[in-house]
C-alpha positions in Angstrom: 6.0 -130.4 63.4 3.4 -130.8 60.8 4.1 -127.3 59.6 7.9 -128.2 59.0 7.2 -131.3 57.1 4.3 -129.6 54.6 7.2 -126.7 54.4 9.5 -129.5 53.3 7.2 -131.2 51.0 6.8 -128.0 49.1 10.2 -127.3 48.7 11.0 -130.9 47.3 8.7 -130.7 44.8 9.5 -127.1 43.5 12.6 -127.9 43.4 12.0 -131.4 41.5 9.2 -129.4 38.7 12.3 -126.6 38.4 14.8 -129.4 37.7 12.6 -131.2 35.3 11.6 -128.0 33.6 15.5 -127.3 33.1 16.3 -130.6 32.2 13.2 -130.7 29.3 14.3 -127.2 28.0 17.9 -128.3 27.6 16.4 -131.2 25.6 14.2 -129.5 23.6 17.4 -126.6 22.9 19.4 -129.7 22.1 16.9 -130.8 19.4 16.7 -127.5 18.1 20.7 -127.2 17.7 20.0 -130.8 15.8 17.7 -129.1 13.5 19.5 -126.1 12.8 22.6 -128.7 11.8 20.1 -130.4 9.3 18.7 -127.2 8.3 22.1 -126.0 7.1 22.7 -129.7 5.6 19.7 -128.8 3.5 21.3 -125.8 2.2 23.7 -128.2 0.2 20.9 -130.0 -1.4 17.7 -128.4 -1.6 17.4 -124.5 -0.7 13.1 -124.6 -1.2 12.9 -127.1 1.4 14.4 -124.7 4.4 12.0 -122.2 4.9 9.3 -124.3 6.7 11.8 -125.9 8.8 13.1 -122.6 10.0 10.2 -121.1 10.8 8.7 -124.1 12.5 11.9 -124.2 14.7 11.5 -120.8 15.4 8.5 -120.7 16.9 9.8 -123.6 19.0 12.8 -121.8 19.9 11.0 -118.8 21.1 8.7 -121.0 23.3 11.4 -121.8 25.2 13.2 -118.9 25.4 16.1 -119.9 23.5 17.6 -116.8 22.5 21.1 -118.4 20.8 19.1 -120.6 18.9 16.6 -117.8 18.0 19.1 -116.0 16.4 21.2 -118.8 14.6 17.4 -119.6 13.2 17.0 -116.2 12.1 20.2 -116.1 10.4 19.4 -119.4 8.7 16.1 -117.4 7.6 17.9 -114.4 6.2 20.3 -116.6 4.4 17.4 -118.5 2.7 15.9 -115.0 1.2 19.8 -114.0 0.2 20.1 -117.2 -2.0 16.8 -117.0 -3.3 17.8 -113.0 -4.5 14.7 -111.6 -1.9 16.6 -108.8 -0.2 12.8 -107.0 1.0 12.0 -110.3 2.8 15.3 -109.9 4.5 15.1 -106.2 5.3 12.1 -107.3 7.4 13.9 -109.4 9.9 16.8 -107.0 10.3 14.9 -105.6 13.2 14.9 -109.2 15.3 18.5 -109.6 14.3 19.6 -106.6 15.8 18.1 -107.3 19.0 20.4 -110.6 19.4 23.5 -108.6 18.8 22.4 -106.5 21.7 21.8 -109.6 24.0 24.1 -112.0 23.0 26.9 -113.2 25.2 28.3 -115.1 22.0 30.2 -112.0 20.0 31.5 -114.6 17.8 27.8 -115.1 16.8 26.8 -111.0 17.1 29.3 -110.7 14.5 27.8 -113.5 12.0 24.8 -111.2 12.7 26.1 -108.0 12.1 27.7 -109.2 8.9 24.8 -110.7 7.7 22.9 -107.6 8.7 25.2 -105.9 6.5 24.8 -108.4 3.5 21.3 -107.6 3.1 21.7 -104.0 3.4 24.5 -103.9 0.8 21.7 -106.1 -1.7 19.2 -103.6 -0.7 22.2 -100.8 -2.5 21.9 -99.7 0.8 26.1 -99.4 1.1 26.2 -96.4 4.1 24.5 -98.7 6.4 26.2 -101.7 5.3 29.7 -100.4 6.0 28.3 -99.2 9.3 27.4 -102.8 10.2 30.4 -104.2 8.9 32.9 -101.4 11.0 30.5 -103.1 14.1 31.6 -106.4 13.6 35.2 -105.7 12.7 35.5 -103.5 16.4 34.4 -106.9 17.6 36.2 -109.6 15.8 39.7 -107.5 16.4 38.9 -107.5 20.3 38.1 -111.2 20.8 41.1 -111.6 18.0 38.9 -114.2 16.2 40.7 -115.0 13.0 37.7 -117.0 11.1 35.7 -113.7 11.1 38.3 -111.3 10.4 39.4 -113.8 7.6 35.0 -113.2 6.8 35.2 -109.8 7.2 38.2 -109.1 4.6 36.6 -111.6 2.2 33.1 -109.5 2.1 35.5 -106.4 2.1 36.8 -107.6 -1.0 33.3 -108.8 -2.8 31.7 -105.5 -2.0 34.6 -103.8 -3.8 34.2 -106.7 -6.6 31.0 -105.5 -7.3 31.6 -102.0 -7.7 34.7 -103.2 -9.8 37.4 -101.5 -7.9 39.1 -104.8 -8.6 42.6 -103.9 -7.0 41.1 -103.2 -3.6 39.3 -106.6 -4.3 42.0 -108.4 -4.7 43.9 -106.7 -2.0 41.4 -107.6 0.9 41.0 -111.2 -0.5 44.1 -111.7 -0.1 44.3 -110.4 3.3 41.3 -112.9 4.2 43.3 -115.6 2.7 45.9 -115.0 5.2 43.6 -114.9 8.2 42.0 -118.1 6.9 45.6 -119.8 7.0 46.0 -118.5 9.9 42.8 -120.1 11.5 43.3 -123.4 9.3 39.7 -122.7 8.1 39.4 -125.0 4.8 36.3 -123.3 3.8 37.3 -119.9 4.3 40.6 -121.0 2.1 39.2 -122.4 -0.8 36.3 -119.1 -0.7 39.4 -116.8 -0.9 40.9 -118.5 -3.8 37.3 -118.9 -5.5 37.0 -115.2 -5.1 40.6 -114.0 -6.4 39.9 -116.6 -9.5 36.4 -114.6 -10.1 38.3 -111.6 -10.2 40.9 -112.3 -13.0 38.2 -113.7 -15.1 36.4 -110.5 -14.4 39.5 -108.5 -15.5 39.8 -110.8 -18.4 43.0 -112.5 -17.0 41.6 -115.9 -17.5 45.5 -117.9 -16.8 45.5 -116.7 -13.2 41.7 -117.1 -12.7 42.0 -120.6 -14.1 44.5 -121.2 -11.4 43.2 -119.8 -8.7 39.5 -121.3 -9.1 41.3 -124.8 -9.4 43.0 -124.5 -6.0 39.7 -123.4 -4.7 38.0 -126.6 -6.9 40.4 -128.7 -4.5 39.9 -127.5 -1.2 36.5 -127.9 -1.9 36.5 -131.6 -3.0 38.3 -132.2 0.2 35.6 -130.8 2.0 32.8 -132.5 -0.1 31.0 -129.3 0.1 28.7 -129.5 -3.6 28.2 -125.5 -3.9 31.7 -124.2 -3.8 32.5 -127.3 -6.5 29.6 -126.2 -8.7 31.3 -122.8 -8.3 34.4 -123.5 -9.3 32.9 -125.6 -12.3 32.0 -122.2 -13.4 34.5 -120.6 -12.8 36.9 -122.8 -14.6 34.4 -123.1 -17.3 34.0 -118.6 -17.9 38.2 -118.7 -18.1 38.6 -121.4 -20.4 35.9 -119.3 -22.4 37.7 -116.1 -22.1 40.9 -118.0 -23.4 38.3 -119.4 -26.2 38.8 -123.1 -25.4 35.3 -123.6 -25.7 35.5 -127.5 -25.6 36.7 -127.1 -22.2 34.3 -124.5 -21.2 31.7 -126.9 -22.0 32.6 -129.5 -20.3 33.1 -127.8 -16.8 29.6 -126.0 -17.6 27.8 -129.2 -18.0 29.4 -130.1 -14.9 28.4 -127.6 -12.8 24.7 -127.9 -14.2 23.6 -131.2 -12.5 25.0 -129.9 -9.2 23.4 -126.6 -9.5 20.2 -128.2 -10.5 20.7 -130.2 -7.3 20.8 -127.5 -5.1 18.2 -125.3 -7.0 19.9 -122.6 -8.1 17.7 -121.4 -10.4 19.9 -118.0 -11.3 22.8 -119.9 -12.1 20.9 -122.6 -14.2 19.5 -120.1 -16.4 22.9 -118.4 -16.9 24.8 -121.8 -17.4 22.2 -122.5 -20.1 23.1 -119.2 -21.7 26.9 -119.8 -21.6 26.4 -123.4 -22.9 24.5 -121.8 -26.0 26.8 -119.1 -26.2 29.7 -121.6 -26.5 28.1 -124.2 -28.9 27.4 -120.7 -31.0 31.0 -119.9 -31.1 31.6 -123.6 -31.9 29.5 -123.7 -34.8 27.1 -126.2 -33.3 23.8 -124.0 -34.2 21.3 -126.9 -33.0 22.9 -127.2 -29.8 23.1 -123.4 -29.3 19.5 -122.9 -30.2 18.1 -125.3 -27.4 20.4 -123.8 -24.7 19.4 -120.4 -25.7 16.2 -121.2 -26.0 15.7 -122.9 -22.6 17.6 -119.5 -21.1 15.4 -117.4 -22.4 12.5 -119.6 -21.2 13.9 -119.5 -17.9 14.5 -115.5 -17.7 11.5 -114.6 -19.2 9.7 -116.3 -16.4 12.2 -114.9 -13.8 11.4 -111.5 -15.7 15.0 -110.7 -16.1 14.4 -108.7 -18.9 18.2 -107.3 -19.3 19.1 -111.2 -19.3 16.2 -112.0 -21.9 17.8 -108.9 -24.2 21.1 -110.4 -24.1 19.8 -114.0 -25.1 17.6 -112.2 -27.9 20.6 -111.3 -29.1 22.5 -114.3 -29.3 19.7 -115.9 -30.7 19.5 -113.2 -33.7 23.2 -114.1 -34.2 22.6 -117.7 -34.6 19.9 -117.1 -36.9 21.9 -114.7 -39.1 24.7 -116.9 -38.9 22.6 -120.1 -40.0 21.3 -118.1 -42.6 17.7 -118.7 -41.2 16.1 -115.5 -41.6 12.5 -115.9 -40.8 12.9 -116.7 -37.3 15.8 -113.9 -37.5 13.3 -111.5 -38.1 11.0 -113.0 -35.5 13.7 -112.3 -32.9 15.1 -109.0 -33.6 11.3 -108.1 -33.7 11.5 -109.2 -30.0 14.0 -107.7 -29.5 13.5 -104.4 -30.4 10.0 -104.6 -29.1 11.4 -105.2 -25.8 14.1 -102.9 -25.8 11.5 -100.2 -26.7 9.4 -101.2 -24.2 12.3 -101.1 -21.3 13.1 -97.5 -22.5 9.4 -96.0 -22.6 9.0 -93.5 -19.8 6.1 -95.4 -18.6 8.4 -98.7 -18.0 11.4 -97.6 -16.8 10.5 -97.3 -13.3 9.1 -100.7 -13.0 11.6 -102.3 -15.4 14.4 -100.7 -13.0 12.9 -102.0 -9.9 12.3 -105.8 -11.3 16.2 -105.2 -12.5 17.2 -104.5 -8.9 16.0 -107.5 -7.5 17.2 -109.5 -9.6 20.7 -108.2 -10.5 21.5 -109.5 -7.0 21.1 -113.0 -8.5 24.0 -112.5 -10.9 26.9 -112.4 -8.6 27.2 -114.6 -5.1 25.5 -112.5 -1.7 28.6 -111.1 0.3 29.8 -107.8 1.5 32.8 -105.9 1.7 34.1 -103.0 4.3 37.4 -101.5 5.4 38.3 -99.3 8.2 41.1 -97.7 5.6 38.5 -96.9 3.4 36.6 -95.3 6.0 39.6 -93.2 6.6 40.3 -92.5 2.8 36.3 -91.1 2.8 37.0 -89.1 5.9 39.8 -87.6 4.3 38.2 -86.8 1.2 35.4 -85.1 3.0 38.2 -83.8 5.4 39.9 -82.1 2.2 36.1 -81.3 0.8 35.5 -79.4 3.4 38.8 -77.5 3.2 38.0 -76.8 -0.5 34.6 -75.6 0.3 35.6 -73.2 3.1 38.7 -71.7 0.5 35.9 -71.2 -2.1 33.7 -69.6 0.6 36.1 -67.9 2.3 37.4 -66.2 -1.6 33.5 -65.8 -2.5 33.5 -63.8 0.8 36.0 -61.6 0.3 35.4 -61.1 -3.5 31.7 -59.7 -2.3 33.0 -58.0 0.4 35.6 -56.3 -2.2 32.9 -55.8 -4.3 30.8 -54.2 -1.8 33.5 -51.7 -0.9 34.1 -50.8 -4.6 30.7 -50.2 -5.2 29.9 -48.1 -1.9 33.1 -46.0 -3.4 31.4 -45.7 -6.6 27.7 -44.6 -4.7 29.5 -41.9 -2.9 31.3 -40.5 -5.9 28.3 -40.8 -7.9 26.2 -39.1 -5.0 28.6 -36.3 -4.4 28.8 -36.2 -8.9 25.2 -35.6 -8.2 25.4 -33.1 -5.8 28.2 -31.2 -7.8 25.7 -31.1 -10.7 22.6 -29.7 -8.6 25.3 -27.1 -7.3 25.9 -26.4 -11.0 23.0 -26.2 -12.1 22.0 -24.1 -9.7 24.6 -21.6 -10.1 23.4 -21.5 -14.0 19.8 -21.4 -13.4 21.2 -18.4 -11.4 23.5 -16.5 -13.6 20.8 -16.9 -16.2 18.2 -15.7 -13.8 20.8 -12.5 -13.3 21.1 -12.5 -16.9 17.3 -12.5 -17.7 16.9 -9.6 -15.0 20.1 -7.4 -16.9 18.4 -8.1 -19.9 14.6 -6.9 -18.9 16.2 -3.8 -17.5 18.1 -3.0 -20.2 15.4 -3.1 -22.2 13.4 -1.2 -19.6 16.3 1.8 -20.2 16.6 1.5 -23.7 12.3 1.5 -23.7 12.6 4.7 -21.4 15.3 6.2 -23.7 13.2 5.8 -26.4 10.4 6.8 -25.0 11.9 10.1 -23.6 13.5 10.6 -27.2 9.9 10.5 -28.4 8.8 13.2 -25.8 11.6 15.5 -26.9 10.9 14.9 -30.1 7.4 15.8 -29.8 8.4 18.9 -27.7 10.9 20.3 -30.2 9.8 22.3 -33.4 10.7 21.2 -36.9 12.7 22.4 -39.0 9.8 23.7 -41.1 8.5 25.4 -38.4 11.9 26.9 -37.5 12.5 28.0 -41.3 9.3 29.5 -41.6 9.7 31.6 -38.4 13.1 32.6 -39.5 11.9 33.8 -42.5 9.6 35.9 -40.6 12.1 37.8 -38.9 
């Protein structure tokens, strides 16, 4: 009886401890999910403050084996690195992200992870890997018929084409993404897609359409009170007005975008807006304001080591001082421009400059990727045609080589026959000459014998004088 009581007590205490641990774990996981929401909000205010909180919560999430929370935190960490233009740092956490895609039952989260990995590869210039991951994400999204994710995938595909300056393809996928966004009633995706379409029209110098779509995007972003989206739209609308040479309106919207970008800590965007304001004021012949903004942009680009943008800013300052007849300043900045340009093109610095340029190139456009199954099919078709063409060329070359070999063999045989005939003719000629020499030698011997016999005969014959003498005596 006592043993039964002890066993019951042990079971009761164990059960209580398990329930307590699970309850505590659930409380901890809820706390981590709350922290993830707070971090997402911080991305809309101050990006720099996010990293310490993300790392702290990753450690806490790992302690309680909260895989879903850990996966989301790694996604946020990769987003931080992307926003800060540090794709190499983002690449280091790809193995962690890939591990979760195999373990997670939440397919929506798995798709988000695959898209983020694809985005990292895209920023690193590894489009093959980026495409592979995006295809994996697309297959999962199609299987679960998640319109929200399909909108995201088409958005990313459109952005990749936009980065490759294949704007027609980019528009196709942005519009597909827009349809999926309306089907899923995803206001953010609708706004984002309108902004992307407007951006494409700005890139293709169709500012009227760019202004129209960016204005639509602005209304949606304002409805959901998303500062980053509002800042992007202000910047894009200003770009449309600048292309239309309506510099006053461009300055108005750049000035609206600047405080938002500053609040969010978008350092590269702040630099470019200062540059764009300087250029607008230069077109308006407001040289003092243009000088202030261009110098601010120049100092920032130098600290960021974005040498391509430094050259562009120096060029605009040279134009400014040339227009304002400030020859002394013109000479200073023209010399600096030439020195920097020479150093960039020098053989010793090309590699280092290209690496720095690649690092900051990703800052010039918002980070996203593009992929489409149809494009892969096109690639496969192109590869198939190329393989077919290569086979035809190889077969043709083989036939030509074979014909040339046969022709060469025939010529060689004819050459051998000709050589053999020549040798026979030479041998016959030699034999004829040999017989001729023998005949000539025999003829000479006969003639010599005749001559010798003649001399003997002549020696035996009496001379005429001797005959005459004897005739007289008789």
